VMD Tcl script that draws the C-alpha trace (Angstrom):
set ca {
  {17.06 1.28 4.80}
  {15.15 -1.02 2.78}
  {12.07 -2.75 4.67}
  {11.13 -6.19 4.43}
  {7.64 -7.62 3.56}
  {4.97 -7.19 6.35}
  {1.70 -9.14 6.69}
  {-0.38 -6.18 7.32}
  {-0.42 -2.48 7.65}
  {-2.91 0.46 7.92}
  {-3.42 3.53 6.42}
  {-4.82 6.07 8.79}
  {-6.25 9.29 7.41}
  {-5.17 12.36 9.11}
  {-8.24 14.59 8.87}
  {-10.93 12.23 10.32}
  {-8.88 9.19 11.85}
  {-10.53 6.71 9.24}
  {-8.32 3.43 9.28}
  {-7.85 1.13 6.09}
  {-6.32 -1.97 6.92}
  {-4.44 -4.13 4.18}
  {-3.20 -7.65 4.31}
  {-0.59 -9.08 2.15}
  {-1.83 -11.31 -0.79}
  {-1.24 -12.48 -4.35}
  {-3.47 -11.17 -6.84}
  {-5.25 -13.39 -9.73}
  {-2.15 -12.84 -11.92}
  {0.29 -13.86 -9.27}
  {1.66 -10.52 -8.27}
  {2.09 -10.02 -4.67}
  {0.78 -6.69 -3.08}
  {-1.44 -5.71 -0.19}
  {-5.37 -5.80 -0.69}
  {-7.58 -3.74 1.36}
  {-9.41 -5.93 3.90}
  {-13.01 -4.44 2.91}
  {-12.68 -3.99 -0.90}
  {-10.77 -5.08 -3.85}
  {-8.27 -2.11 -3.56}
  {-4.63 -2.87 -3.88}
  {-1.12 -1.28 -3.26}
  {1.34 -2.94 -5.43}
  {5.12 -2.63 -6.34}
  {5.63 -0.92 -9.50}
  {9.28 -0.96 -11.07}
  {9.38 2.66 -11.92}
  {7.17 4.20 -9.27}
  {7.71 2.22 -6.38}
  {4.74 1.17 -4.34}
  {1.41 2.68 -5.36}
  {-2.09 2.55 -4.66}
  {-4.32 1.54 -7.84}
  {-7.94 2.41 -8.62}
  {-9.35 -1.08 -9.77}
  {-11.67 0.25 -12.29}
  {-9.65 2.73 -14.21}
  {-6.26 1.52 -13.40}
  {-4.98 4.95 -12.22}
  {-2.66 5.64 -9.65}
  {-4.67 6.98 -6.48}
  {-1.97 6.89 -3.69}
  {1.67 6.82 -3.22}
  {4.41 7.48 -0.24}
  {5.16 11.27 0.14}
  {8.71 10.99 1.72}
  {10.36 7.87 -0.06}
  {11.70 7.84 -3.57}
  {11.07 4.35 -5.44}
  {14.57 3.65 -5.20}
  {14.62 3.84 -1.61}
  {11.72 1.66 -1.03}
  {11.78 -1.94 0.02}
  {9.57 -5.21 -0.07}
  {6.96 -3.59 1.72}
  {5.15 -0.05 1.32}
  {7.13 2.53 3.28}
  {5.90 3.45 6.53}
  {5.42 7.01 7.17}
  {3.30 9.65 5.15}
  {1.08 8.77 2.12}
  {-1.11 10.84 -0.15}
  {-4.21 9.86 -2.09}
  {-5.83 11.51 -4.81}
  {-9.25 10.51 -6.34}
  {-10.79 13.16 -8.52}
  {-10.09 16.51 -6.94}
  {-10.19 15.27 -3.50}
  {-6.55 14.51 -1.91}
  {-5.96 13.26 1.68}
  {-2.57 12.53 3.95}
  {-2.65 9.07 5.56}
  {0.01 7.53 7.86}
  {1.06 4.13 6.77}
  {1.63 2.10 9.92}
  {3.18 -1.54 9.94}
  {1.32 -3.81 11.97}
  {3.42 -6.97 11.94}
  {6.86 -8.54 11.82}
  {8.14 -9.31 8.43}
  {5.96 -11.73 6.78}
  {6.73 -14.97 5.12}
  {8.01 -14.66 1.37}
  {5.04 -16.61 0.04}
  {1.55 -15.40 0.27}
  {-1.83 -16.25 -0.65}
  {-4.94 -14.36 -0.85}
  {-7.06 -14.52 2.00}
}
mol new
graphics top color blue
foreach p $ca { graphics top sphere $p radius 0.5 }
foreach p [lrange $ca 0 end-1] q [lrange $ca 1 end] { graphics top cylinder $p $q radius 0.2 }
display resetview
């Protein structure tokens, strides 16, 4: 089932319970996505890859859902297991939606 946009979600790192919060926003180029609350890191919808985390400096993919194929993803990053990778370090997170579906229009906080 495809999920609707949500206003906020968390990525909860399994190894140490670190929590990263994201809020729905529009990037400077107008593309909607989710911005991490404490840094300029984004999770965006890519046509080919689905929802992915992007490194702001290199543009590399640094995270993605583990169990949801791009064709099965909806208008918000899918809840469940996510895997991140930066350099030689990989971590498993749980993505948890915090809110009801968000309004279709969004502005950068």
